C-alpha atoms as one frame of an Amber mdcrd trajectory, in Angstrom:
protein
 130.248   0.216  -8.709 130.005  -1.321 -12.265 127.107  -3.552 -12.956 126.099
  -6.274 -15.609 122.563  -7.806 -15.233 120.630 -10.280 -18.072 117.214 -11.547
 -17.222 114.910 -14.033 -19.837 111.598 -15.081 -19.170 110.371 -19.012 -18.781
 109.474 -19.681 -22.561 105.976 -18.886 -23.557 105.552 -17.124 -20.589 105.523
 -13.169 -19.262 108.593 -12.232 -17.470 107.908 -11.795 -13.705 111.182 -10.859
 -12.299 112.377  -7.399 -12.382 116.189  -5.872 -12.326 117.621  -2.408 -12.115
 120.379  -0.870 -11.355 121.985   3.035 -10.747 126.218   2.946 -10.155 125.394
   2.621  -6.778 122.220   0.441  -6.308 120.528  -2.486  -7.668 117.307  -4.309
  -6.886 116.143  -7.383  -8.122 112.634  -9.009  -7.459 111.290 -12.297  -8.080
 107.388 -12.375  -8.906 105.154 -14.975  -7.203 103.322 -16.390 -10.133  99.615
 -17.041 -10.064  98.904 -21.074 -11.806  96.520 -21.130 -14.394  93.199 -21.893
 -12.627  94.302 -19.792  -9.782  93.069 -16.251  -8.771  94.756 -13.586  -7.313
  92.253 -10.866  -6.530  94.869  -8.699  -8.410  93.812  -7.028 -12.170  97.268
  -6.008 -12.727  99.251  -9.045 -12.481 102.455 -10.366 -11.295 104.522  -8.662
 -13.488 103.032  -5.101 -12.536 103.698  -5.878  -9.011 107.576  -6.719  -9.393
 108.123  -3.954 -11.897 106.089  -1.562 -10.034 107.806  -2.191  -6.720 111.289
  -2.521  -8.073 111.165   0.999  -9.595 109.813   2.360  -6.129 112.378   0.881
  -4.234 115.490   1.717  -6.824 114.178   5.531  -6.475 113.801   5.302  -2.665
 117.232   3.746  -2.585 118.471   6.801  -4.675 117.384   9.196  -2.959 117.473
   8.866   0.622 120.206   7.052   3.057 117.518   5.506   5.049 117.577   2.008
   6.136 116.736  -0.696   3.551 114.015  -2.546   5.311 112.282   1.036   5.770
 112.586   1.933   2.345 111.053  -1.451   1.922 108.429  -1.373   4.056 107.544
   2.227   2.595 107.854   0.751  -0.829 105.302  -2.007  -0.256 102.834   0.617
   1.368 103.247   3.244  -1.526 102.139  -0.031  -4.560  99.269  -1.032  -2.092
  97.919   2.497  -2.416  97.968   1.943  -5.767  95.837  -0.629  -6.116  93.613
  -0.812  -3.114  89.918  -0.617  -3.937  90.696  -1.305  -7.376  92.173  -4.834
  -6.356  91.025  -7.588  -3.479  94.224  -6.520  -1.457  92.974  -9.252   1.167
  93.119 -12.186  -1.460  95.594 -14.949  -0.292  96.934 -15.013  -3.814  97.399
 -11.113  -4.229 100.536 -10.748  -6.146 103.646 -10.794  -4.083 107.363 -10.806
  -4.627 110.792 -11.805  -3.390 112.989  -8.708  -3.080 116.999  -8.107  -3.009
 118.279  -4.821  -2.713 122.121  -3.841  -2.811 123.384  -0.445  -1.989 127.135
   0.621  -2.388 128.087   3.542   0.290 131.118   5.389   0.640 132.816   2.759
   2.710 130.257  -0.323   2.835 127.981  -2.459   1.076 124.666  -2.840   2.051
 121.988  -5.558   1.654 118.834  -6.355   2.232 117.354 -10.118   1.124 113.292
 -11.459   1.768 112.793 -14.622   0.379 114.068 -16.737  -1.740 116.372 -14.997
  -4.198 120.332 -15.218  -3.441 122.726 -12.652  -2.805 126.237 -14.154  -2.943
 129.199 -11.592  -1.609 132.798 -12.389  -3.250 134.329 -12.283   0.041 137.252
 -14.294  -0.791 134.969 -17.085  -0.163 131.174 -17.039  -1.163 129.031 -15.281
   1.404 125.723 -16.444   0.585 122.523 -14.920   1.673 119.329 -16.784   1.031
 116.007 -16.563   2.979 115.366 -20.142   2.673 111.904 -20.174   5.325 109.296
 -20.782   2.305 111.721 -23.778   1.315 111.696 -25.361   4.564 107.902 -24.917
   4.875 107.498 -26.234   0.762 109.197 -29.545   1.113 106.714 -30.780   3.791
 103.736 -30.255   1.087 106.170 -31.009  -2.548 106.250 -34.807  -2.483 103.134
 -35.219  -4.624 103.892 -32.737  -7.092 107.606 -33.997  -7.135 106.854 -37.350
  -8.100 104.596 -36.479 -11.466 106.122 -35.598 -14.795 106.519 -31.699 -15.175
 104.184 -30.333 -17.875 101.437 -33.266 -17.490  98.150 -32.390 -16.529  98.550
 -34.124 -13.090 101.738 -32.339 -12.372 100.056 -29.108 -13.149  97.008 -29.766
 -10.715  99.561 -30.560  -8.307 101.479 -27.860  -8.888  98.533 -25.567  -8.756
  97.404 -27.235  -5.103 101.222 -26.903  -3.953 100.862 -23.196  -4.214  97.610
 -22.521  -3.082  98.756 -24.910  -0.022 101.362 -22.144   0.482  99.442 -19.100
   0.378  98.103 -20.019   3.599 101.660 -19.665   5.301 102.601 -16.482   3.579
 103.346 -13.473   5.644 102.404 -15.074   9.104 104.557 -16.104  12.425 105.726
 -19.714  11.810 105.261 -19.412   7.906 107.503 -17.276   5.330 107.542 -13.833
   4.491 107.652 -12.058   1.371 106.621  -8.503  -0.635 103.192  -8.221  -0.954
 100.669  -5.790   0.901 101.682  -5.974   4.247 104.919  -3.033   5.024 105.473
  -5.431   8.195 106.779  -7.952   5.878 110.115  -5.744   5.167 110.781  -6.337
   9.201 111.614 -10.207   8.402 113.983  -9.364   5.794 117.619 -10.541   5.954
 119.664  -7.236   6.347 123.647  -6.757   6.999 126.624  -4.375   5.571 130.304
  -5.194   4.815 133.251  -2.805   4.754 134.272  -1.850   1.253 137.101  -3.299
   1.149 136.031  -6.675   1.986 134.197  -7.311  -1.250 135.350  -8.142  -4.418
 132.249  -8.472  -6.405 128.439  -9.235  -5.579 125.803 -11.401  -7.390 122.282
 -11.107  -7.050 120.047 -14.410  -8.495 116.133 -14.700  -8.635 115.775 -18.643
  -7.838 115.204 -19.107 -11.367 119.217 -18.325 -12.042 120.566 -20.077  -8.589
 118.867 -23.408  -9.815 122.639 -24.618 -10.834 123.801 -24.631  -7.580 120.774
 -25.009  -4.833 118.433 -27.076  -7.363 120.536 -29.170  -9.541 124.046 -29.243
  -8.102 125.912 -29.079 -11.535 128.105 -26.527 -10.035 129.496 -24.070  -6.993
 129.049 -20.988  -5.475 132.403 -20.296  -6.504 132.276 -21.659  -9.633 128.954
 -19.498 -10.383 131.008 -16.418  -9.244 133.925 -17.132 -11.833 131.558 -17.742
 -14.373 129.946 -14.511 -13.996 133.297 -12.725 -13.761 134.364 -14.411 -17.069
 131.296 -14.481 -19.419 128.824 -12.503 -17.643 125.310 -13.164 -16.603 123.972
 -13.894 -20.002 126.389 -16.924 -19.860 124.581 -18.426 -16.268 121.207 -17.589
 -17.751 122.022 -20.149 -20.526 123.658 -22.510 -18.347 120.269 -23.154 -16.376
 118.121 -23.035 -20.178 120.525 -26.091 -21.006 119.994 -27.943 -17.489 116.101
 -27.412 -17.835 116.110 -28.473 -21.205 118.077 -31.600 -20.830 115.726 -32.346
 -17.918 112.023 -31.357 -19.260 110.084 -34.105 -17.166 111.678 -33.394 -13.881
 112.731 -36.902 -13.760 116.502 -35.396 -12.258 115.727 -32.765 -10.995 112.221
 -32.860  -9.482 110.629 -29.242  -9.423 107.279 -27.246  -9.883 108.131 -25.617
 -12.728 110.404 -26.823 -15.676 111.667 -23.807 -16.959 111.261 -20.425 -14.450
 112.012 -17.049 -15.386 115.838 -16.190 -14.726 117.695 -12.834 -13.686 121.112
 -12.343 -12.457 122.828  -9.139 -12.079 126.762  -9.189 -10.906 128.208  -6.264
  -9.270 131.842  -5.190  -8.794 132.268  -2.782  -6.320
């Protein structure tokens, strides 16, 4: 499997995404940032969580043929043990992340998607896999935030309230599920496999990198796959930044963050 990837932090912030690969496995995580003024109960931070869980998952994927959901559950448990007793893991804002895992076996491509990062399989037509439960719940709570210009004090405060409201729906029935401290979240992931000869390529995208399609509507999944194939992941990230810069106040595309961490991996299988 040939893998190329690129990742870029939102301007002025540490990168809370993580991506890594071997010839047969790829992981991509998008850490859920903690807004200014909010507490997480953790001294390590979101970037640490994404890096630590991501590297743990990649190691386990290369050493074990067990089901991806089981590897994710064990990974969540392992990372929790690294800061249990040091940090307050019961805090509703404890660091969390979306997870995409991709593994190539002798005859198939296997995947796992937890939360709103995106997996796109090129099987002639794009096959898009994304867990949109957070977006569905968030739609009921983001009206105030989306009505305010990005970057203003009022928008920043509304975004913090929005994030703190969504915490009450995190990792519970009727809500949405992410990797955090509860290994049972892995049971809620979307998983599947496809025969190897049916898949031409696969894209793994954080929600910052999928913005041109699912947030901005300026391109399609087919066009995104073609861009990745012809010019690589960095070209997609440039498309993201160009669009964000064209609408810094969120007038055209209301959003919680004017700029987001963006990460893309493209795999020829």
